[in-house]
N, C-alpha and C positions, 0 to 999 in steps of 0.2 A: 486782518490783512487780505484785501480782496484778490482771488485768485482768478486770472485771466479765464473768460467762458472758452475761449478756443483750446484752453490746455487740456491733456487728457483727464479723465475723470479722477477727482480726489476722493478721499474719504473725509467726511465731513468732520470727523474728529482730529485725525492725526496730520492723518494720515488724515522748446523743443526747438536749430535756427542756423545760417547758410548765407554765405556773401555773393555778392554782385558777380556774376560773368559778363564776359565781353559781349559788345554787342555784334549779331550777326555780320557775316560778311555780304551778304544781300544787303543790308541796311547801310553798311560803308559804302558799297558800289553805286547806290543810290544818292547818297548824301554826297558824295565826292566826283562823280563823273556824269553827273544829269542826265545828257544824251544816252550814253551807254547802258542805263537802267534797262531798256526794254530787253537789250542783247542779253542781258546779265541775266534776267528774269527766264527769258527764253533757254538760255541755255541751263539754268538751275531747274527747270520744271521739264526739260526733255526726258522722259523715261530711259532707262537704261536698255538697251540691246535686248531684243527679247521680251520686255515688258509692255503692257498696255496700260492704258489710263485706267480701264475695268480692274485691273489687277492691284491699284493702290488702294490703300486705306486713308481715311481723313478724319479730322477732329475738329469737333466746333464746339463753341459755346460762350459760356461767360464766366468772369471771375468776379465775384461780389464779396463786399463785407460783411460783416455779422450782422448788417442791418438790412442785408438785401439790395444795398445800393451798389452800381457799377464801379469797380476800380479800372481808371485809365492807366497805362505804362505799366500794367505788372508783364513781369517777364517769364515766359514760357519757354522751358529747354526739355527736349524730348531726347536722349540717351539710348540707342538701339543697343540692348544688352548682347544681341548675338554678333553684331558686326563692330560694335564700339563707336559708329559716327553719332553725331548728335546734332539738332537742329534747333534754333532760337527763333521765337517770335514774339511779340509784344500785342497787349490788347489795346483798342482804339478807346474813344473818348465815352462808349458806351458800356465797357468792361468786355466787348466782343472779340472773339479770335477765331480764326480758322486755318487749319492745316492740311494739306493735301498731299499728295505722291508721298506718303508712308509706306515704306514696305510692310509686309504681313511680318511681325513678330513681337518681342516684348520688348517694351519701353519703360526707362526710369522716368519719370515727368516731374520737374520740379518747379514749383510758381514762388516767385520772390516780388518785392516791391517795398521800398523804404517804409517804414512806419507800420508795418505788418510782421505778423510771423510767418515765415515760410511754409509751404506745403510739399510735400513729398510722396509720391507714391508710384504702383507699378499699373501699367495698362499693359494688355493684351490686345493686338489687332491681327483679325482674321483677313484673308484676300479680300479686297474690294470692301471691305466693313466700313460704314460710315457712322462713327461713333459721334454721339453728342453728349455734352456732360459738362453742368456748370461747377464751379468749386467756388467756396467760401475761405476769405483769409481772416482771422482775427487779428486783432490790435497786439502790436510788438507786445512783450512782455516786459514790465519793470525790472532791474536789477532784482530786486526781493522776490519778484514773482520767478524770475529765473532760478535764484537759489532755492527757493521752496520747490520749485520741479525737481531740482538735482538731490534735495534731500529726499524725496518722496521715492525718486528713481534708485537712490542708495538703499533705500530699506527695502526695497523689491529685491535688489540683489542681495540682501543680507550685509551689504557692507555699514556697519552701524556706525565706526569711524569717520567713513565719509559723510554718512547722514547727518552726523553731531557737527561735523566741520562746514556743512551748508547750512544748518539751521543757526548755527552761532552767526553765520553770516547774515540770514534772514534778520536776527534779533539786533543787530548792528544796525541793517539798513532800516529796518522797520521796528524800533523798539515798544511799540503799542499793540504789537500783534500778538493775541494771544494762542492763536494756532501756532505761532513761531515757537515760543516760549513751550507749549506743551508738546511738540514734534520734539523739541531739542531736550525736554524732560525725559521723554521715552527713548530717543537714542541714549542719554546717560545711564538709563536703569540698563540697557542692554549690554551698555560698558561695563557695568557692576559700577558707575562714577554715581552713589548713591546721594553723597552730600551735594553735588553739583545737580543731580536731577531732583530734589527738594527744592534746592533755590529756585530752577527754572520754573517748576510746577507750581510754585507760592506763587511767582510772578504772575503766571498765566492765571490763575484764581483770583490775583488782586485784579487783574485787566479785565477778566470776564467772570464775575462771582456768581453769575445765576446759570451757567454753562454748566450742563451735567457731564461733558466729556471732559472739560479739565479737573473735576474734582475727582475722579474715579483713578487716574494716573496718579495723584498726589496722596490718595489714601494707600495706592499700592507701594509708593514710595518711602511713605512711613512705614507700611508693613515691612519692607524690607531693611530698614534702619533699627526695627525692633522699637519703635516706639509706637507700643501696642495701644495705648489709649488716643493718641492722635489720628490713627490709623481709622480705630472704629469713628470717631465722632467725624473724619473726613469722609467716610462710607457712607455714614448715615446722613448726613449733609448734603451730600450728592445725590443720593437718592430722595431727597425733598424736591429736587429741581424736574423740570419738564422733561418727561422720558417716555419710550415706549419698554413695557414692561419685556416685552418678548426681546427687546433690543440685545445683541450678545453683550455687549458693555455691561448693560445691566443686569445680565445673568451672571455674569462674571463677578460684577460687583457685589451682589448678593452673596454668592458662593465665598468670596473672601469674606465679607463680613460675617457668615455663619459661621467660618473656620474661627473668627477670632472670638465670636461670642462663647463657642466650645472651649477654646484655650483658657479662656479668663472663666470659665464656670458659670457663664449665662445660659445655662441649656435652655430655657424656656424661650429667650428671644432667638438662640439658634434653632430650634425647633419652627419657630413661625418663619423665620428667613428662608429655612429649607424648603417650606411647604409653599412658600410664595415663588421659588423655583420652578418646581413640581407643577406649579399651576400652568404656567408657560411653556415648559420644557417635561414633560411627564417622565422620559426615559433620561433624564439626567443622571448618569452613574454618579457623580459627584454629591448631587442632591440625595439621593436615595442611600448613599453611605455614610453622610453627613446624619442622616435622619436615625437611620439605624445605630450610629455610635452613640447617637443622643440618647436615643431610646433604650439603649444597652445600659448605659452608665447611670439612667433613671430606675434601672429593676423592671422596666416594662420590657420583660425579655421575648415573649410570643410577638408582640409587635416590631420588637428589633429585628426578629427572626425574617419577618415577612419583609422588611425592607432591604434586609443583607441578602437575602434570595433573589429578590428582584434586581439587585446590583448582577449578580452573576447570570443571572438572564439575560440582563440587557447589554452588557458588555462583557460576555465570559473571557477574554484574552486580555482585558486592563488590567491595569495596577490596581486600580479601585477594587477590581473582582477579585484580585489576590489577597488585598485586604480584608474585604468583607466574609472570605474563606475562613481568614483566621480567627475572627468574631466569630462564626458559624462553628468553628473548632472548640473554641472556648465556651460557648453554649452547651456542646454534647458533652464537655467534662463536667459541667455543673450538672445538667440532668443526671449523671452517674452519682452524684454525691447525695446521700440522705441529708434531708433535712430534720 
């Protein structure tokens, strides 16, 4: 699924809207009363008593689309956050806007136009400041894109149930979205809905068989379901897909694969896998511990000691350091026994 370029940055793996406001009073005066326009403008532009024109700030610029073309008729609203009043104005055929007689204050700016995503920001004006600024509006999100963004936002809040609900809507609206199915599977994993996660992630892998980012979560789901052989196969398959070895997802995949190799007695492959992690992450406590345990079980006790001591040095307060310390204690006990 293509995510709008104007949306906030999304993870390539996994891992925002407002209504119209009424026209300004000044616009209605010009439209309905014709010759009274000049009087209305003069009244509106007359500075409050005690203020001079030089003390007012101004804002001017353009509203453009994501291709840099002007947007005519975009509505800009400035709300004075100190005093509570607001002023509304629109862009001309060239996308240009200009607003004078703004008091020094902090304002909330909203820009809206049908067919485009709304924009909202805060602007602060000093006395007499002339601010020039252009703004860009991206195209309005499709319903699926909106649901996708809601899912991402829910993930960020730690609301995994909300994320699952949003991504369920994504795959309903866009059933061929591999990203939607992947994120839905990840949400299900967080909710311990393992079978549902496997179903969603298998569909993601079917839709994007060559995507590294879809295979790794599927392998993790198989591991959670104690389907060890499937998990090993899925990790091995994912790691054949194009990826950067230093990618954190690749590191986690190799750590998971190494632990599965070790658990099934394939110590040689486990050692090779942990060493690949250390090539890109030399201080990885998980990889150092994994190597230490593999070498300990293989009877290479001096090499095991080196890696286990490295764990304690690299991450002294970690759970890996505590486990490494237990193995080091066992090594001391072995040294006391006569051969």
